C-alpha positions as CSV (number, residue, x, y, z in Angstrom):
1,X,31.0,2.9,7.9
2,X,33.3,5.7,9.0
3,X,34.0,7.8,5.9
4,X,37.7,8.8,5.7
5,X,38.8,12.4,5.2
6,X,42.2,13.9,4.9
7,X,43.8,17.3,5.4
8,X,45.6,19.6,2.9
9,X,46.3,23.3,2.7
10,X,43.8,25.7,1.0
11,X,42.9,23.8,-2.2
12,X,41.3,20.5,-3.0
13,X,41.5,18.4,-6.1
14,X,38.7,18.1,-8.7
15,X,35.6,16.4,-7.3
16,X,36.3,17.4,-3.7
17,X,34.8,20.0,-1.4
18,X,36.9,22.3,0.9
19,X,35.3,22.4,4.4
20,X,34.9,25.8,6.0
21,X,37.9,25.0,8.3
22,X,40.0,25.5,5.1
23,X,42.2,22.5,5.9
24,X,39.8,19.5,5.2
25,X,38.6,18.1,1.9
26,X,35.8,15.6,1.4
27,X,34.2,14.1,-1.7
28,X,31.5,16.3,-3.3
29,X,29.4,13.1,-3.4
30,X,29.1,13.4,0.4
31,X,27.6,16.9,0.3
32,X,24.1,17.3,1.7
33,X,23.6,13.5,2.3
34,X,22.3,14.1,5.8
35,X,25.6,12.9,7.4
36,X,28.2,15.4,8.5
37,X,31.6,14.5,7.1
38,X,33.6,17.8,7.7
39,X,34.9,18.3,11.2
40,X,32.8,21.5,11.4
41,X,29.7,20.0,9.7
42,X,30.0,22.6,6.9
43,X,29.2,20.0,4.2
44,X,25.6,19.9,5.7
45,X,25.3,23.7,6.4
46,X,22.4,25.7,5.1
47,X,24.6,27.8,2.8
48,X,25.9,24.7,1.1
49,X,22.6,22.7,1.3
50,X,19.6,25.1,0.7
51,X,16.3,23.8,2.1
52,X,15.0,23.3,-1.4
53,X,11.5,24.6,-0.4
54,X,9.7,25.9,-3.5
55,X,8.8,29.5,-2.9
56,X,5.8,30.9,-4.7
57,X,4.4,34.4,-4.8
58,X,0.7,35.1,-4.5
59,X,-1.4,36.1,-7.4
60,X,-0.6,39.5,-9.0
61,X,2.9,39.4,-7.3
62,X,6.4,39.0,-8.7
63,X,9.4,37.5,-7.0
64,X,12.6,39.6,-6.8
65,X,15.5,37.7,-8.4
66,X,17.7,35.8,-5.9
67,X,15.4,36.5,-2.9
68,X,12.2,35.2,-1.4
69,X,10.7,38.7,-1.5
70,X,7.5,39.3,-3.4
71,X,6.2,42.7,-4.7
72,X,2.8,43.6,-6.1
73,X,2.6,44.2,-9.9
74,X,1.5,47.7,-9.2
75,X,5.0,48.4,-7.7
76,X,6.6,47.7,-11.1
77,X,7.9,50.8,-12.9
78,X,6.7,53.2,-10.2
79,X,10.1,55.0,-9.9
80,X,10.8,53.3,-6.5
81,X,13.3,50.5,-6.2
82,X,11.3,47.8,-4.4
83,X,13.7,44.9,-5.2
84,X,17.2,45.0,-3.7
85,X,18.8,44.9,-7.2
86,X,16.4,47.3,-8.8
87,X,14.9,44.5,-10.9
88,X,11.5,46.2,-10.8
89,X,12.8,49.4,-12.5
90,X,14.8,50.2,-15.6
91,X,14.8,51.4,-19.2
92,X,12.3,48.7,-20.1
93,X,9.7,50.7,-18.2
94,X,9.8,53.5,-20.8
95,X,10.5,51.3,-23.8
96,X,7.5,48.9,-23.2
97,X,5.0,51.5,-22.1
98,X,3.5,51.9,-25.6
99,X,3.0,48.2,-25.9
100,X,1.2,48.2,-22.6
101,X,-1.2,51.0,-23.8
102,X,-1.9,48.9,-26.9
103,X,-3.1,45.9,-24.9
104,X,-6.2,47.8,-23.7
105,X,-6.4,45.9,-20.4
106,X,-9.7,46.1,-18.5
107,X,-7.9,46.9,-15.2
108,X,-4.2,47.5,-15.4
109,X,-1.1,46.5,-17.3
110,X,2.2,45.3,-15.7
111,X,5.6,46.0,-17.4
112,X,8.4,43.5,-16.6
113,X,11.8,43.0,-18.1
114,X,10.4,40.0,-20.0
115,X,7.3,41.8,-21.5
116,X,3.9,43.1,-20.6
117,X,0.7,41.5,-19.3
118,X,-2.7,42.5,-18.0
119,X,-3.7,41.9,-14.4
120,X,-6.9,42.5,-12.3
121,X,-7.8,43.8,-9.0
122,X,-7.9,41.5,-6.0
123,X,-10.5,38.8,-6.2
124,X,-10.5,38.7,-10.0
125,X,-8.4,37.0,-12.6
126,X,-7.6,37.7,-16.3
127,X,-9.9,35.9,-18.7
128,X,-9.0,33.7,-21.7
129,X,-8.5,36.7,-24.0
130,X,-5.8,38.1,-21.7
131,X,-7.5,41.4,-21.2
132,X,-10.8,41.3,-19.5
133,X,-11.3,40.4,-15.8
134,X,-13.6,37.7,-14.3
135,X,-14.3,36.6,-10.8
136,X,-11.6,34.4,-9.2
137,X,-13.0,31.4,-7.4
138,X,-10.6,31.3,-4.5
139,X,-12.3,28.2,-3.1
140,X,-10.7,26.2,-5.9
141,X,-7.3,27.1,-4.7
142,X,-5.7,24.8,-2.2
143,X,-5.3,26.4,1.3
144,X,-7.6,29.4,0.8
145,X,-9.5,28.3,3.9
146,X,-8.8,25.8,6.6
147,X,-12.2,24.1,6.2
148,X,-15.3,25.5,4.5
149,X,-15.1,28.1,1.7
150,X,-17.9,30.1,0.0
151,X,-17.0,32.0,-3.1
152,X,-18.4,35.5,-3.6
153,X,-18.0,38.1,-6.4
154,X,-14.5,39.3,-6.0
155,X,-13.9,37.6,-2.7
156,X,-14.7,34.6,-0.5
157,X,-15.9,33.7,3.0
158,X,-14.3,31.0,5.2
159,X,-16.1,29.1,7.9
160,X,-15.6,26.1,10.1
161,X,-17.5,22.9,10.8
162,X,-19.1,22.2,14.1
163,X,-16.6,22.0,17.0
164,X,-14.2,24.5,15.5
165,X,-13.9,28.3,15.7
166,X,-12.8,30.7,12.9
167,X,-9.7,32.6,13.9
168,X,-9.0,36.4,13.6
169,X,-7.3,35.8,10.2
170,X,-10.7,34.8,8.9
171,X,-9.2,31.7,7.3
172,X,-7.9,29.3,10.0
173,X,-10.0,27.0,12.2
174,X,-9.1,25.7,15.6
175,X,-11.0,23.4,17.9
176,X,-13.6,24.9,20.2
177,X,-12.6,24.3,23.9
178,X,-15.7,23.1,25.6
179,X,-16.1,22.3,29.3
180,X,-14.5,19.0,30.4
181,X,-12.8,18.8,27.0
182,X,-9.3,17.2,27.0
183,X,-6.3,18.9,25.5
184,X,-5.2,17.4,22.1
185,X,-2.0,15.5,22.5
186,X,0.5,13.5,20.3
187,X,0.9,9.8,20.7
188,X,4.4,8.9,19.5
189,X,6.0,5.4,19.4
190,X,9.5,4.2,19.4
191,X,10.5,0.6,19.8
192,X,10.1,0.6,23.6
193,X,7.5,3.2,24.5
194,X,4.4,5.2,23.6
195,X,4.9,8.7,24.7
196,X,2.2,11.3,25.3
197,X,3.2,14.9,24.3
198,X,1.4,18.2,23.9
199,X,1.2,19.7,20.4
200,X,4.0,22.1,21.2
201,X,6.4,19.2,21.8
202,X,6.6,19.3,25.6
203,X,6.2,16.0,27.3
204,X,3.0,15.4,29.2
205,X,4.8,13.7,32.0
206,X,1.8,13.6,34.3
207,X,-0.2,11.7,31.7
208,X,1.9,8.6,31.7
209,X,3.4,6.4,29.0
210,X,3.3,2.8,27.8
211,X,6.3,0.5,28.1
212,X,6.6,-2.2,25.5
213,X,9.0,-4.3,23.5
214,X,9.3,-3.8,19.7
215,X,6.2,-1.6,19.3
216,X,5.4,-1.5,15.6
217,X,2.3,0.6,15.1
218,X,-0.6,2.1,17.0
219,X,-4.1,3.6,16.7
220,X,-6.9,4.4,19.1
221,X,-10.7,4.6,19.6
222,X,-11.3,7.9,21.3
223,X,-15.0,7.2,22.2
224,X,-13.9,4.1,24.1
225,X,-10.8,5.7,25.6
226,X,-8.7,2.9,24.1
227,X,-5.2,3.0,22.6
228,X,-4.0,-0.2,20.8
229,X,-0.6,-1.2,19.4
230,X,1.2,-4.1,18.0
231,X,4.2,-5.4,20.0
232,X,6.9,-7.8,18.9
233,X,7.3,-10.7,21.4
234,X,9.9,-13.3,20.6
235,X,8.9,-15.0,17.4
236,X,5.3,-13.6,17.3
237,X,3.5,-10.3,17.5
238,X,0.7,-9.3,19.9
239,X,-2.1,-6.8,19.6
240,X,-2.4,-5.0,22.9
241,X,-4.8,-2.3,24.1
242,X,-4.9,0.0,27.1
243,X,-7.5,2.2,28.6
244,X,-6.9,5.9,28.8
245,X,-8.9,7.7,31.5
246,X,-10.2,11.3,31.2
247,X,-7.1,12.4,33.1
248,X,-5.0,10.4,30.6
249,X,-3.8,7.9,33.1
250,X,-3.0,4.7,31.1
251,X,-4.1,1.5,32.8
252,X,-5.8,-1.9,32.4
253,X,-3.7,-3.4,29.6
254,X,-5.1,-6.4,27.7
255,X,-4.2,-8.6,24.7
256,X,-6.4,-9.4,21.7
257,X,-5.6,-12.7,20.1
258,X,-6.2,-13.0,16.4
259,X,-6.0,-15.7,13.6
260,X,-4.2,-15.3,11.3
261,X,-1.4,-14.3,13.7
262,X,0.2,-10.9,13.4
263,X,3.7,-12.1,12.4
264,X,4.6,-9.4,9.9
265,X,2.3,-6.4,10.7
266,X,3.9,-3.0,10.8
267,X,0.9,-0.8,10.0
268,X,-2.7,-0.8,11.1
269,X,-5.8,1.4,11.2
270,X,-8.8,1.2,13.4
271,X,-12.4,1.8,12.3
272,X,-13.6,3.7,15.3
273,X,-17.3,3.1,14.4
274,X,-17.2,-0.7,14.4
275,X,-14.0,-1.4,16.4
276,X,-12.6,-3.4,13.5
277,X,-8.8,-3.5,13.0
278,X,-7.4,-3.1,9.5
279,X,-3.9,-4.6,9.1
280,X,-1.3,-4.3,6.4
281,X,1.0,-7.3,6.1
282,X,4.2,-6.3,4.2
283,X,5.5,-9.9,3.9
284,X,2.5,-11.6,2.5
285,X,1.5,-8.4,0.7
286,X,-2.1,-8.5,2.0
287,X,-4.6,-6.2,3.7
288,X,-6.9,-8.0,6.1
289,X,-9.4,-7.0,8.8
290,X,-10.3,-8.5,12.2
291,X,-13.3,-7.7,14.4
292,X,-12.9,-5.9,17.8
293,X,-12.1,-9.0,19.8
294,X,-10.0,-10.8,17.1
295,X,-12.2,-13.8,16.8
296,X,-12.9,-13.3,13.1
297,X,-10.3,-12.1,10.5
298,X,-10.9,-12.0,6.7
299,X,-8.6,-10.9,3.9
300,X,-9.7,-7.9,1.9
301,X,-6.8,-7.5,-0.7
302,X,-4.1,-9.9,-1.6
303,X,-3.6,-9.2,-5.4
304,X,-1.5,-6.4,-7.1
305,X,0.2,-5.5,-3.8
306,X,4.0,-5.5,-3.9
307,X,5.2,-3.4,-1.0
308,X,2.3,-1.9,0.8
309,X,3.4,0.7,3.4
310,X,0.7,3.0,4.7
311,X,-3.0,2.6,5.6
312,X,-5.8,4.9,6.8
313,X,-9.6,4.7,7.0
314,X,-12.5,7.1,6.8
315,X,-15.5,5.3,8.2
316,X,-17.8,8.3,7.6
317,X,-17.5,7.5,3.9
318,X,-16.7,3.8,4.3
319,X,-13.3,4.3,2.5
320,X,-9.9,2.6,3.0
321,X,-6.7,4.2,1.6
322,X,-3.3,2.6,1.3
323,X,0.1,3.2,-0.4
324,X,2.1,0.7,-2.3
325,X,5.3,0.6,-4.4
326,X,7.0,-2.2,-6.2
327,X,6.1,-2.8,-9.8
328,X,4.0,0.4,-9.8
329,X,4.2,3.1,-7.1
330,X,0.6,4.2,-6.2
331,X,-1.9,5.4,-3.7
332,X,-5.2,3.5,-3.8
333,X,-8.7,3.7,-2.4
334,X,-11.3,1.1,-1.9
335,X,-14.4,0.6,0.2
336,X,-13.9,-0.7,3.7
337,X,-15.1,-4.1,2.6
338,X,-12.3,-4.3,0.0
339,X,-14.5,-3.6,-3.0
340,X,-14.4,-0.8,-5.7
341,X,-10.6,-0.6,-5.7
342,X,-9.4,2.6,-7.4
343,X,-5.9,4.0,-8.1
344,X,-5.7,7.7,-7.1
345,X,-2.0,8.6,-7.7
346,X,0.3,6.7,-10.1
347,X,2.5,9.5,-11.7
348,X,5.4,11.4,-10.2
349,X,5.5,9.1,-7.2
350,X,8.3,6.7,-6.3
351,X,8.1,5.3,-2.7
352,X,4.9,6.4,-0.9
353,X,4.9,5.4,2.7
354,X,3.0,7.1,5.6
355,X,-0.5,8.3,4.9
356,X,-3.0,10.4,6.8
357,X,-6.5,11.8,6.1
358,X,-8.2,15.2,6.5
359,X,-11.7,14.0,7.1
360,X,-13.2,17.4,6.8
361,X,-11.8,18.5,3.5
362,X,-11.4,14.9,2.2
363,X,-7.7,15.3,1.6
364,X,-5.0,12.5,1.6
365,X,-1.5,13.5,2.7
366,X,1.4,11.1,2.1
367,X,5.2,10.9,2.4
368,X,7.4,9.9,-0.5
369,X,10.7,8.8,1.0
370,X,12.5,8.6,-2.3
371,X,11.5,12.1,-3.5
372,X,11.9,13.6,0.0
373,X,8.5,15.2,-0.2
374,X,5.0,15.4,1.4
375,X,2.1,15.6,-1.1
376,X,-1.7,16.0,-0.9
377,X,-4.5,15.0,-3.2
378,X,-8.3,14.8,-2.7
379,X,-10.3,11.6,-2.3
380,X,-11.0,11.5,-6.0
381,X,-7.3,11.8,-7.0
382,X,-7.6,15.5,-8.1
383,X,-6.2,18.8,-6.8
384,X,-2.7,17.4,-6.2
385,X,0.0,19.6,-4.6
386,X,3.4,19.2,-3.1
387,X,3.4,20.6,0.4
388,X,7.1,20.5,1.1
389,X,10.2,18.8,-0.3
390,X,13.9,18.7,0.5
391,X,16.3,18.1,3.4
392,X,13.8,19.0,6.1
393,X,11.5,16.1,5.2
394,X,14.1,13.5,4.3
395,X,13.4,10.0,5.8
396,X,10.0,10.8,7.3
397,X,8.3,7.8,8.9
398,X,5.0,8.8,10.6
399,X,2.5,11.4,9.5
400,X,-0.7,12.8,11.0
401,X,-2.9,16.0,10.5
402,X,-4.7,18.3,12.9
403,X,-6.0,21.8,12.4
404,X,-3.6,23.6,10.0
405,X,-0.6,21.4,10.7
406,X,0.9,18.1,9.8
407,X,3.0,16.3,12.4
408,X,5.7,14.0,11.3
409,X,8.5,11.9,12.7
410,X,11.9,12.0,11.0
411,X,14.2,9.0,11.2
412,X,17.1,11.0,9.8
413,X,17.7,13.2,12.8
414,X,15.2,11.6,15.3
415,X,13.0,14.7,15.4
416,X,9.3,15.4,15.5
417,X,8.3,18.1,12.9
418,X,5.3,20.5,12.7
419,X,4.5,21.4,9.1
420,X,2.0,24.1,8.0
421,X,0.1,22.1,5.5
422,X,-1.0,25.2,3.6
423,X,2.4,26.9,3.7
424,X,5.2,24.3,3.7
425,X,7.9,27.0,4.3
426,X,6.5,27.3,7.9
427,X,8.1,24.2,9.3
428,X,9.7,23.7,12.7
429,X,11.2,20.9,14.7
430,X,9.3,20.4,18.0
431,X,11.7,18.1,19.7
432,X,14.2,15.3,19.3
433,X,12.9,11.9,20.1
434,X,15.1,8.9,19.4
435,X,13.6,6.3,17.1
436,X,10.3,8.2,16.9
437,X,8.1,6.3,14.5
438,X,4.3,6.2,14.5
439,X,2.5,9.4,15.4
440,X,-1.2,10.3,16.0
441,X,-3.1,13.3,17.3
442,X,-5.3,12.1,20.1
443,X,-8.5,14.1,20.4
444,X,-12.2,13.6,19.8
445,X,-12.4,15.8,16.7
446,X,-9.9,13.5,15.0
447,X,-12.6,10.7,15.1
448,X,-16.0,12.3,14.3
449,X,-19.1,10.3,15.4
450,X,-22.5,9.5,13.9
451,X,-25.8,8.7,15.6
452,X,-25.9,5.2,14.2
453,X,-24.2,3.1,11.5
454,X,-24.9,0.0,9.5
455,X,-22.8,-2.2,11.8
456,X,-24.6,-1.3,15.0
457,X,-25.6,-4.4,17.0
458,X,-29.0,-5.9,16.3
459,X,-31.3,-7.0,19.1
460,X,-29.3,-10.2,19.4
461,X,-26.0,-8.4,19.8
462,X,-24.7,-9.3,16.3
463,X,-23.0,-6.3,14.6
464,X,-25.2,-5.3,11.6
465,X,-27.0,-8.6,12.0
466,X,-23.9,-10.5,10.7
467,X,-23.0,-13.9,12.1
468,X,-19.3,-13.3,12.0
469,X,-18.0,-9.9,11.0
470,X,-19.7,-6.7,9.8
471,X,-17.7,-4.3,7.5
472,X,-18.8,-0.8,6.5
473,X,-18.9,-0.6,2.7
474,X,-19.7,2.5,0.5
475,X,-20.6,4.6,3.6
476,X,-21.4,4.3,7.3
477,X,-25.0,3.6,6.3
478,X,-24.2,0.4,4.3
479,X,-22.5,-2.8,5.3
480,X,-21.2,-6.1,4.1
481,X,-21.2,-9.3,6.1
482,X,-18.2,-11.6,5.8
483,X,-17.4,-15.0,7.2
484,X,-14.3,-16.4,8.8
485,X,-12.1,-19.0,7.1
486,X,-13.8,-22.2,6.2
487,X,-17.3,-20.7,6.1
488,X,-19.4,-19.1,3.4
489,X,-22.2,-16.5,3.4
490,X,-25.7,-17.7,3.3
491,X,-28.4,-16.5,0.9
492,X,-29.7,-14.0,3.4
493,X,-26.4,-12.1,3.2
494,X,-25.9,-12.3,7.0
495,X,-25.5,-15.9,8.2
496,X,-22.5,-18.0,7.8
497,X,-22.4,-21.8,7.1
498,X,-19.9,-24.5,6.3
499,X,-19.9,-25.1,2.6
500,X,-21.2,-28.4,1.3
501,X,-20.4,-29.5,-2.2
502,X,-19.8,-25.9,-3.3
503,X,-17.6,-25.0,-6.3
504,X,-14.6,-22.9,-5.4
505,X,-11.1,-22.0,-6.5
506,X,-8.0,-22.7,-4.5
507,X,-4.5,-21.4,-5.4
508,X,-1.0,-21.3,-4.1
509,X,1.4,-18.4,-3.9
510,X,4.9,-17.7,-2.5
511,X,6.5,-15.0,-0.4
512,X,5.3,-16.2,2.0
513,X,4.1,-19.6,0.8
514,X,0.4,-20.2,1.4
515,X,-2.6,-22.0,-0.2
516,X,-6.0,-20.4,-0.1
517,X,-9.5,-21.1,-1.3
518,X,-11.9,-18.4,-2.7
519,X,-15.4,-18.0,-4.0
520,X,-15.6,-17.9,-7.8
521,X,-18.0,-15.0,-7.4
522,X,-15.5,-12.1,-7.2
523,X,-18.0,-9.9,-5.3
524,X,-17.6,-12.1,-2.3
525,X,-14.1,-12.9,-1.0
526,X,-14.9,-15.5,1.7
527,X,-12.2,-18.1,2.2
528,X,-13.8,-21.5,1.6
529,X,-11.0,-23.4,3.3
530,X,-8.6,-23.0,6.2
531,X,-5.4,-21.7,4.5
532,X,-2.4,-24.0,4.3
533,X,0.4,-21.8,5.8
534,X,4.1,-22.0,6.6
535,X,5.1,-23.0,3.1
536,X,7.9,-21.6,1.0
537,X,7.0,-22.1,-2.6
538,X,3.8,-24.3,-3.2
539,X,4.4,-24.8,-6.9
540,X,2.0,-27.7,-7.6
541,X,-1.5,-28.5,-6.2
542,X,-4.3,-31.0,-6.6
543,X,-7.1,-32.4,-4.4
544,X,-9.0,-35.6,-3.5
545,X,-12.7,-34.8,-3.3
546,X,-13.7,-37.9,-1.4
547,X,-11.4,-37.3,1.5
548,X,-11.3,-33.4,1.4
549,X,-7.5,-33.4,1.1
550,X,-5.5,-30.7,-0.7
551,X,-2.2,-32.1,-1.9
552,X,0.7,-29.8,-2.5
553,X,4.4,-29.9,-3.5
554,X,6.5,-27.3,-1.7
555,X,9.3,-27.2,-4.3
556,X,11.8,-25.2,-2.2
557,X,11.3,-27.4,0.9
558,X,11.6,-30.6,-1.2
559,X,8.4,-32.2,0.0
560,X,4.9,-33.3,-0.9
561,X,2.2,-32.8,1.8
562,X,-1.5,-32.6,2.3
563,X,-4.1,-30.9,4.6
564,X,-7.8,-31.2,4.8
565,X,-10.0,-28.3,3.8
566,X,-11.1,-27.7,7.4
567,X,-7.4,-27.2,8.3
568,X,-7.0,-30.6,10.0
569,X,-4.6,-33.5,9.5
570,X,-1.6,-31.5,8.0
571,X,1.2,-34.0,7.2
572,X,4.2,-34.5,4.9
573,X,3.7,-37.7,2.8
574,X,6.9,-37.6,0.8
575,X,10.2,-36.1,1.6
576,X,13.2,-38.1,0.2
577,X,14.6,-37.9,-3.3
578,X,12.3,-34.9,-4.3
579,X,14.7,-32.6,-6.1
580,X,12.3,-30.2,-7.8
581,X,8.7,-31.3,-8.0
582,X,6.9,-29.1,-10.5
583,X,3.6,-30.9,-11.0
584,X,1.4,-33.3,-9.1
585,X,-1.9,-35.1,-10.0
586,X,-4.3,-37.1,-8.0
587,X,-5.8,-40.3,-9.4
588,X,-9.1,-40.3,-7.5
589,X,-10.1,-43.7,-8.8
590,X,-7.0,-45.7,-8.1
591,X,-6.1,-43.4,-5.1
592,X,-2.6,-42.7,-6.4
593,X,-0.5,-39.6,-6.6
594,X,1.6,-38.8,-9.7
595,X,4.3,-36.2,-9.8
596,X,7.1,-34.8,-12.0
597,X,10.6,-34.5,-10.7
598,X,12.8,-31.9,-12.4
599,X,16.1,-32.5,-10.5
600,X,19.2,-34.4,-11.4
601,X,17.0,-37.3,-12.4
602,X,14.2,-36.3,-14.8
603,X,11.4,-38.6,-13.8
604,X,7.6,-39.3,-13.7
605,X,6.6,-41.0,-10.4
606,X,3.7,-42.5,-8.7
607,X,2.8,-43.5,-5.1
608,X,-0.3,-44.6,-3.1
609,X,-2.1,-41.7,-1.4
610,X,-1.9,-43.7,1.9
611,X,1.6,-44.9,2.9
612,X,3.1,-43.0,0.0
613,X,6.7,-43.3,1.1
614,X,6.4,-47.1,1.2
615,X,4.8,-47.5,-2.2
616,X,6.5,-44.9,-4.5
617,X,7.7,-46.0,-7.9
618,X,9.4,-44.4,-10.9
619,X,7.4,-44.8,-14.0
620,X,9.6,-42.9,-16.6
621,X,13.1,-41.6,-16.4
622,X,15.3,-39.7,-18.9
623,X,14.6,-38.3,-22.4
624,X,13.2,-35.2,-20.7
625,X,14.7,-31.7,-20.2
626,X,12.4,-30.1,-17.6
627,X,9.3,-32.1,-16.8
628,X,6.7,-29.7,-15.4
629,X,3.0,-29.9,-15.2
630,X,1.1,-33.2,-15.1
631,X,-2.5,-34.3,-15.2
632,X,-4.2,-37.7,-15.2
633,X,-7.3,-39.1,-16.9
634,X,-8.0,-42.2,-14.8
635,X,-11.3,-42.9,-16.6
636,X,-9.4,-43.6,-19.9
637,X,-6.1,-44.6,-18.3
638,X,-3.9,-41.8,-19.7
639,X,-1.5,-39.3,-18.1
640,X,-0.2,-36.1,-19.8
641,X,2.8,-34.0,-18.8
642,X,4.8,-31.1,-20.2
643,X,8.5,-30.8,-20.9
644,X,10.2,-27.4,-21.1
645,X,13.3,-26.6,-23.2
646,X,15.8,-23.8,-22.5
647,X,16.2,-23.0,-26.3
648,X,14.4,-19.7,-26.9
649,X,15.0,-19.9,-30.7
650,X,13.6,-23.2,-31.8
651,X,9.8,-23.1,-31.0
652,X,9.3,-26.8,-31.6
653,X,11.4,-28.1,-28.8
654,X,8.8,-27.8,-26.0
655,X,6.3,-30.5,-25.9
656,X,3.3,-32.3,-24.2
657,X,3.7,-36.0,-23.9
658,X,1.3,-38.7,-22.9
659,X,1.5,-42.3,-21.7
660,X,-0.6,-45.0,-20.0
661,X,-0.8,-44.4,-16.3
662,X,1.6,-47.4,-15.8
663,X,4.2,-45.6,-17.9
664,X,3.8,-47.7,-21.1
665,X,3.0,-46.5,-24.6
666,X,4.8,-43.2,-24.1
667,X,4.3,-40.8,-27.1
668,X,4.6,-37.1,-28.0
669,X,1.1,-35.5,-28.0
670,X,1.8,-31.8,-29.0
671,X,5.2,-30.3,-29.9
672,X,4.9,-27.5,-32.5
673,X,4.9,-23.8,-31.7
674,X,5.5,-24.2,-27.9
675,X,8.5,-23.6,-25.7
676,X,7.6,-23.5,-22.0
677,X,4.2,-25.3,-21.7
678,X,2.8,-25.7,-18.2
679,X,-0.4,-25.5,-16.2
680,X,-2.1,-28.5,-17.6
681,X,-5.8,-29.2,-16.9
682,X,-8.4,-31.4,-18.3
683,X,-12.1,-30.8,-19.2
684,X,-13.2,-34.4,-18.6
685,X,-16.7,-33.9,-20.0
686,X,-15.7,-32.5,-23.3
687,X,-12.3,-34.3,-23.6
688,X,-10.3,-31.1,-23.9
689,X,-6.7,-30.5,-22.6
690,X,-5.8,-26.9,-21.7
691,X,-2.3,-25.5,-21.0
692,X,-0.4,-22.2,-20.9
693,X,2.9,-21.3,-22.5
694,X,5.0,-19.2,-20.1
695,X,7.3,-18.1,-22.9
696,X,4.6,-16.9,-25.4
697,X,2.2,-15.8,-22.6
698,X,-0.9,-17.5,-23.9
699,X,-3.4,-20.2,-23.2
700,X,-4.2,-23.0,-25.6
701,X,-6.5,-26.0,-25.9
702,X,-6.7,-29.2,-27.9
703,X,-9.1,-32.2,-28.0
704,X,-7.8,-35.4,-26.6
705,X,-7.9,-37.0,-30.0
706,X,-5.3,-34.4,-31.1
707,X,-7.6,-32.2,-33.2
708,X,-8.7,-28.6,-33.2
709,X,-5.9,-26.9,-31.4
710,X,-6.8,-23.2,-30.6
711,X,-5.4,-20.3,-28.7
712,X,-7.6,-18.8,-26.0
713,X,-5.9,-15.7,-24.7
714,X,-2.8,-13.7,-25.6
715,X,-0.7,-11.1,-23.9
716,X,-1.1,-12.4,-20.3
717,X,1.0,-10.4,-17.9
718,X,4.1,-12.5,-17.8
719,X,1.9,-15.6,-17.5
720,X,2.7,-15.7,-13.8
721,X,-0.1,-18.2,-13.3
722,X,1.8,-20.6,-15.7
723,X,5.2,-20.2,-14.1
724,X,4.9,-20.0,-10.4
725,X,1.4,-20.4,-9.2
726,X,-1.3,-23.1,-9.1
727,X,-5.0,-22.4,-9.7
728,X,-7.5,-25.2,-9.4
729,X,-11.3,-25.4,-9.4
730,X,-12.6,-27.7,-6.7
731,X,-16.0,-29.1,-6.1
732,X,-16.4,-29.7,-2.4
């Protein structure tokens, strides 16, 4: 939207800013918003919008007021005006001198306008008593050395890992140029191309580029000279790869087909040891991994993710890192098999997006697009620092690290930035690149190698000896075998088999709507059934063990459907006159399906499992507010259902009713101290009925004879299971 501006002479009314042309006024709310509104762009000028980079002086130095100049404490009160305004000299030097003498400092005493303090010679710091000096461990200070640091008495020694050389400043490390080594370059995507640029921002025109359509993200495997990206094609996405020769000529493009399909993938990371692809799905809020050829994909994380944005891997330690914001903004770490999930950063963080790793120092760098900042923390969540914040890093999208620099793409002004990661004030724009998004440094040192790892192929060519997919776990020396959908891991921990009469849990969730099956052993996340996808809101679930059908009600789509556990025979069995189905129950003896309808007509209904639309019948109608969950006991001939009430004051209006399965002998079963009962389930062996109350957030039980009502669990988190999800144990 074009912001209007108007012209006056010399002065502006309250709340407005006078542009430097002295004839134009704009709202002060428009200042420094990254969008020029004055004809001369003065509302975005440096004098109006300071860069907001926090300036800090080194140890034993003092900042002159109103400047970025630092002077050593020894320059205070020496009779020479070192600060432009004379801040370092004055009458306080004479007046506070006796107090300085009384402090009995081991080394020297500094006199400032605010008081006196002891300080030590270089390499030492003042002890807890404020007087004596002790060795300063410079290696504990972020940025002392580029890579390795060894503390010595009063000093320190920097060194570099193999493949890097220490620079003349005795702190920085740069790659060692070996014969036949390729020059490090930047790979940068926009929606249509992958460009290859040198680190100084000049285009490597002789190296070629990739032309695509809707390129979302990319990564590479240097050892295999392979660059891969996700490209949007019509209604689906494709994973494509291309070979990069030693002369950087890009050729031989191919497609990797995966299941599940990559509909909503905007970020991925490649394990360059195994060739596995790690994907972050921002629509289904899941993280899943596929093997190198896309034939096997398994879900790693699909809980407590609300808006995952960035992902990175360190296969040398078997670690996966990702950012997320929604209910709680956070940076997390887990093993590359999805286990041992740990939160690293949860405070002073709002919208973490891009993430990149320093594999040598074990640092995580991330962008916070809400705070306009770039931060760093170590792999354990300690030693956190803000590298840079303010206008220069507003709206960053991509981030990568190499040597002493971070490289980032800025969506605000379509630029590529180079940021000194140890001194954020040293930041420069390398070039402007329209719609620049993902960015990576392409060089062999970015992906260190090992002699062997746990997922190396066995004599039969199976990675790590695994039948389906091998994932690194706690390090590159350990692995976890996983199975594709519809299979479970054998007792040997390597082979995969189709489950037979195995107990497992299946559940439905929305956004997007899907029904999945999982092992009850939380240490293994194999999917026991082929997921039922392309749903909107699968509110109610049940199963028929004899036929292996999962039955579901998609409330928003106004249908009841079914699909077999192996993914076959998906069909809609009921469609008409289904206003709001909140509960379904399968009668496995009579082969009937019961359901509640919470629409204009409040009803309890039944139909045959086969030819349901031709046999449906209404059993009960009326005298219900919001019929929800339903469960049947065909052995004894009863059905039970819940009825919600909107009244949040009277806690005796919610109820559980029961009736014979033909609708006769209707009666109230439980009604006191409940408001929003739901999630009914029966323990048939012990004759116990369980339910949860979504208003009081607790689970209760009662014997079918109406005795011994008890609460099981209080303070559930919003009782989401009770309100919008279905969880069912199934014996297959």
